[in-house]
C-alpha positions as CSV (number, residue, x, y, z in Angstrom):
1,X,-17.0,-2.0,-30.4
2,X,-13.7,-1.9,-32.1
3,X,-12.8,1.1,-29.5
4,X,-14.0,-1.3,-26.4
5,X,-12.0,-4.4,-27.4
6,X,-8.9,-2.3,-27.6
7,X,-8.9,-0.5,-24.7
8,X,-9.5,-3.8,-22.8
9,X,-6.5,-5.7,-24.6
10,X,-4.6,-2.5,-23.7
11,X,-5.1,-2.7,-20.4
12,X,-4.7,-6.4,-20.2
13,X,-1.3,-5.6,-21.4
14,X,-0.6,-2.9,-18.7
15,X,-2.2,-5.0,-15.9
16,X,0.3,-8.2,-16.9
17,X,3.4,-6.0,-17.3
18,X,2.5,-4.9,-13.9
19,X,1.7,-7.8,-12.2
20,X,4.3,-10.2,-13.7
21,X,7.1,-7.7,-14.4
22,X,6.7,-5.9,-11.1
23,X,5.1,-7.2,-8.4
24,X,5.7,-11.2,-8.6
25,X,9.6,-11.2,-8.7
26,X,9.6,-8.7,-5.8
27,X,6.8,-11.4,-4.1
28,X,8.5,-14.0,-4.7
29,X,11.9,-12.8,-3.4
30,X,9.2,-11.4,0.0
31,X,7.6,-14.0,0.2
32,X,10.5,-16.6,0.2
33,X,12.3,-14.8,2.8
34,X,9.6,-14.3,5.0
35,X,9.1,-18.3,5.1
36,X,13.1,-19.1,5.4
37,X,13.3,-16.6,8.2
38,X,9.5,-18.2,10.0
39,X,11.2,-21.2,9.8
40,X,14.6,-20.0,11.2
41,X,12.9,-18.2,14.2
42,X,13.8,-15.3,13.1
43,X,10.6,-13.3,13.0
44,X,9.6,-14.1,16.4
45,X,13.2,-12.9,17.8
46,X,12.5,-9.3,15.2
47,X,8.6,-9.2,17.0
48,X,10.2,-9.1,20.2
49,X,13.4,-6.5,19.6
50,X,10.4,-3.8,17.7
51,X,8.0,-4.8,20.6
52,X,8.9,-1.9,23.2
53,X,9.5,0.9,20.8
54,X,6.4,0.2,18.0
55,X,4.3,-1.0,20.9
56,X,3.8,2.6,22.0
57,X,1.9,2.9,18.7
58,X,-0.4,-0.1,18.9
59,X,2.1,-2.2,16.5
60,X,4.6,-5.0,17.3
61,X,7.2,-6.7,15.2
62,X,5.3,-8.0,12.4
63,X,3.4,-4.7,12.0
64,X,6.7,-2.7,12.1
65,X,8.4,-5.0,9.3
66,X,5.1,-4.5,7.2
67,X,5.6,-1.0,7.1
68,X,9.4,-1.3,6.3
69,X,8.3,-3.8,3.6
70,X,6.3,-1.1,2.0
71,X,8.8,1.8,2.4
72,X,11.8,-0.1,1.1
73,X,9.9,-2.6,-1.5
74,X,6.4,-2.3,-2.8
75,X,3.2,-1.6,-1.7
76,X,2.8,-5.6,-2.3
77,X,5.5,-6.7,0.2
78,X,3.7,-6.3,3.2
79,X,1.4,-9.2,2.3
80,X,3.6,-11.8,3.5
81,X,4.3,-9.8,7.3
82,X,0.3,-9.3,7.3
83,X,0.2,-12.8,6.6
84,X,1.8,-14.1,9.3
85,X,0.2,-12.3,11.8
86,X,-3.2,-13.9,10.4
87,X,-1.8,-17.1,10.6
88,X,-0.3,-16.7,14.3
89,X,-3.8,-15.3,15.5
90,X,-3.0,-12.0,16.4
91,X,-5.5,-10.0,17.8
92,X,-7.9,-7.4,16.4
93,X,-6.5,-4.2,17.9
94,X,-2.9,-5.3,16.7
95,X,-4.2,-6.2,12.9
96,X,-6.1,-3.2,12.8
97,X,-3.0,-0.8,13.5
98,X,-0.7,-2.5,10.9
99,X,-3.1,-2.6,8.2
100,X,-3.9,1.4,8.8
101,X,-0.5,1.9,9.2
102,X,0.5,0.0,6.0
103,X,-2.5,1.9,4.2
104,X,-0.9,5.7,5.4
105,X,2.5,4.8,4.3
106,X,4.0,5.5,0.9
107,X,5.1,2.7,-0.9
108,X,8.9,2.3,-2.1
109,X,7.7,1.3,-5.8
110,X,6.2,4.8,-6.3
111,X,8.3,6.7,-4.0
112,X,12.0,5.9,-5.4
113,X,10.9,6.9,-9.5
114,X,10.4,10.4,-8.0
115,X,13.9,10.7,-7.3
116,X,14.4,11.4,-11.5
117,X,12.4,14.3,-10.9
118,X,14.9,15.8,-8.3
119,X,12.0,15.0,-5.3
120,X,14.1,13.0,-2.0
121,X,12.7,9.8,-1.7
122,X,14.0,9.7,1.5
123,X,11.7,12.6,2.6
124,X,9.0,10.9,1.4
125,X,9.7,7.4,3.2
126,X,10.0,9.5,6.5
127,X,6.8,11.6,5.7
128,X,5.1,8.2,5.4
129,X,6.3,6.1,8.3
130,X,5.3,9.2,10.6
131,X,1.9,9.6,8.8
132,X,1.8,5.2,9.4
133,X,2.3,5.9,12.9
134,X,-0.3,7.8,13.3
135,X,-2.6,5.4,11.5
136,X,-1.6,2.7,13.6
137,X,-2.1,4.6,16.8
138,X,-5.5,5.8,15.8
139,X,-6.7,2.4,14.6
140,X,-5.2,0.8,17.8
141,X,-7.4,3.0,20.0
142,X,-10.5,2.6,17.9
143,X,-10.4,-1.3,18.1
144,X,-10.0,-1.2,21.7
145,X,-12.4,1.6,21.9
146,X,-14.9,-0.5,20.1
147,X,-14.2,-4.1,21.9
148,X,-13.7,-2.4,25.4
149,X,-10.6,-4.7,26.4
150,X,-7.5,-4.6,27.1
151,X,-6.0,-7.2,25.2
152,X,-2.2,-6.8,24.0
153,X,-1.2,-8.0,20.2
154,X,-0.9,-11.8,20.7
155,X,2.1,-11.7,18.5
156,X,4.0,-10.7,21.1
157,X,4.0,-14.1,22.7
158,X,6.3,-16.9,21.8
159,X,4.3,-19.6,19.7
160,X,3.7,-23.0,21.7
161,X,4.6,-25.0,18.6
162,X,8.0,-25.4,17.8
163,X,8.2,-23.7,13.9
164,X,9.3,-26.2,11.6
165,X,13.1,-25.7,9.9
166,X,12.8,-25.2,6.0
167,X,15.8,-25.5,3.9
168,X,16.2,-22.6,1.8
169,X,15.0,-24.4,-1.5
170,X,11.5,-25.5,0.5
171,X,11.1,-22.0,1.4
172,X,11.6,-20.7,-1.9
173,X,8.9,-23.1,-3.3
174,X,6.8,-22.0,-0.9
175,X,7.4,-18.8,-1.2
176,X,6.6,-18.7,-5.2
177,X,3.7,-20.7,-4.9
178,X,2.2,-18.0,-2.7
179,X,3.3,-15.2,-4.5
180,X,1.6,-17.0,-7.8
181,X,-1.5,-17.4,-5.9
182,X,-1.8,-13.6,-4.7
183,X,-1.2,-12.5,-8.2
184,X,-4.3,-14.5,-9.5
185,X,-6.4,-12.9,-7.0
186,X,-4.9,-9.6,-8.5
187,X,-5.0,-9.0,-11.5
188,X,-8.3,-9.5,-12.6
189,X,-8.6,-5.9,-10.4
190,X,-5.6,-4.3,-12.6
191,X,-7.0,-5.2,-15.9
192,X,-11.2,-3.5,-14.7
193,X,-9.0,-0.7,-13.2
194,X,-6.6,0.2,-15.6
195,X,-9.4,-0.5,-18.3
196,X,-11.7,2.3,-16.5
197,X,-8.7,5.2,-16.5
198,X,-8.4,4.2,-20.4
199,X,-12.2,4.7,-20.8
200,X,-12.0,8.1,-18.6
201,X,-9.4,9.8,-20.6
202,X,-10.8,8.6,-24.2
203,X,-14.4,9.4,-23.8
204,X,-14.2,12.7,-22.7
205,X,-15.3,11.9,-19.1
206,X,-12.8,13.5,-17.5
207,X,-13.3,16.9,-19.4
208,X,-17.3,17.1,-19.0
209,X,-16.3,16.4,-14.9
210,X,-13.8,19.2,-14.7
211,X,-16.3,21.1,-16.5
212,X,-19.3,20.6,-14.1
213,X,-17.4,20.9,-11.2
214,X,-15.0,23.8,-12.1
215,X,-16.3,26.4,-9.6
216,X,-15.2,23.8,-6.5
217,X,-12.2,23.2,-8.5
218,X,-11.3,26.9,-8.5
219,X,-11.7,26.7,-5.0
220,X,-9.3,24.1,-4.3
221,X,-7.0,24.9,-6.6
222,X,-6.8,21.9,-8.5
223,X,-6.9,21.5,-12.3
224,X,-7.7,18.8,-15.1
225,X,-4.7,17.1,-14.5
226,X,-4.7,16.7,-10.8
227,X,-8.1,15.3,-11.1
228,X,-6.5,13.0,-13.6
229,X,-3.6,12.2,-11.1
230,X,-6.0,11.5,-8.5
231,X,-8.9,9.5,-10.5
232,X,-5.3,7.4,-11.8
233,X,-4.3,6.6,-8.3
234,X,-7.5,5.7,-6.8
235,X,-8.5,3.4,-9.7
236,X,-5.5,2.0,-10.5
237,X,-3.1,2.7,-7.7
238,X,0.3,4.4,-6.7
239,X,2.3,2.9,-9.2
240,X,0.1,4.0,-12.0
241,X,-0.1,7.5,-10.7
242,X,3.9,8.4,-10.6
243,X,3.9,6.8,-14.6
244,X,1.6,9.1,-15.7
245,X,3.3,12.1,-13.9
246,X,6.5,11.5,-15.2
247,X,4.9,11.1,-18.6
248,X,3.2,15.1,-17.3
249,X,6.7,16.4,-16.3
250,X,8.2,16.1,-19.6
251,X,5.8,17.7,-21.3
252,X,5.0,20.5,-18.6
253,X,8.4,20.3,-16.6
254,X,6.4,20.4,-13.0
255,X,8.0,21.9,-9.8
256,X,9.5,19.5,-7.5
257,X,8.1,21.2,-4.5
258,X,4.5,20.9,-6.1
259,X,5.4,16.8,-6.3
260,X,6.4,16.8,-2.5
261,X,3.3,18.9,-1.7
262,X,0.7,16.5,-3.5
263,X,2.7,12.9,-2.5
264,X,0.4,12.4,0.4
265,X,-2.8,11.8,-1.3
266,X,-0.6,10.2,-4.2
267,X,1.8,7.8,-2.7
268,X,-0.1,5.2,-0.3
269,X,-1.8,2.0,-1.4
270,X,-5.2,3.4,0.1
271,X,-6.9,2.8,-3.6
272,X,-8.8,0.1,-5.4
273,X,-5.8,-2.1,-6.3
274,X,-3.8,-1.7,-3.0
275,X,-7.0,-2.6,-0.8
276,X,-7.7,-5.8,-3.0
277,X,-4.3,-6.7,-3.4
278,X,-4.1,-6.8,0.8
279,X,-7.7,-8.0,1.3
280,X,-7.4,-11.1,-0.8
281,X,-4.0,-11.6,0.2
282,X,-5.3,-11.5,3.8
283,X,-8.8,-12.3,4.3
284,X,-8.1,-11.8,7.8
285,X,-8.1,-8.1,7.1
286,X,-11.5,-7.8,5.9
287,X,-13.1,-7.5,9.4
288,X,-10.9,-4.1,10.3
289,X,-11.0,-2.8,6.9
290,X,-13.5,0.1,8.0
291,X,-11.4,0.9,11.2
292,X,-8.3,0.8,9.2
293,X,-9.5,3.0,6.2
294,X,-10.2,5.7,8.2
295,X,-7.3,5.7,10.6
296,X,-5.4,5.8,7.3
297,X,-7.3,9.1,6.0
298,X,-5.9,10.8,9.1
299,X,-2.5,9.4,8.4
300,X,-2.9,10.8,5.1
301,X,-3.9,14.6,6.8
302,X,-1.2,14.6,8.9
303,X,1.4,13.3,6.3
304,X,-0.2,16.6,4.3
305,X,0.4,18.5,6.7
306,X,3.9,18.2,7.8
307,X,4.6,18.3,3.6
308,X,2.7,21.7,4.0
309,X,5.5,23.4,6.3
310,X,8.3,22.6,4.1
């Protein structure tokens, strides 16, 4: 019982540290900025300018903005752009394409720390954008084929109602309130996912699994450490996987080439925390989650192939 309580408290401290000191400041700034730009009608202008280019991949301006936010800010940053898409009543095809693109791209909070290991974050970001565009194109096609409609993304059109202009202080207050609401929704998931990782490591479950699956792991060329990376990424997210990677690198001196080849699977929001953050924050994404996940897997596979050629 003492062991379990200690693991829960450790997971809780780590989850609060990630949520309050990493996600919350970034989300407050991003949400406030998006609120202010929305009030100044700047986002509609950006969407219109991005439409001709990203429309080829099933994305509108807000979808492109979501990819940029993820690649340059954090995995939680696209919530603001995706929320605006849902608020403006964008089409299902448009939402599916944007969701799939976000799930396939490389988040900045995981790619930037790799610079300390000699890995070029720019390479990871460009690779992530390539995978995102593949995923968005496939998702748009799948939804269009399912619905058998040629409807374009409704966010290409200007809003009929004139947006209320917000002053900076009001935008910050509303953006901060949105950020706190999202953090309160994702904190329980972070605690449970980090607890599961700690229990897997401490109870010997990982060693037992690798012993049973040893022939398969040898066939794939994977080690016990690779399995731990994968489980950590799936249960606790890319940031937790990179944290573990940094710790292991100090002991084993991993080669940058190996890290780059595995980055496509480790660096993306397609995991339990990532999906929980996006779906809890933007409930309208639930209806297209299945298509988005399948399309994102295709985008991640393309990312892996591209990195294998380097």
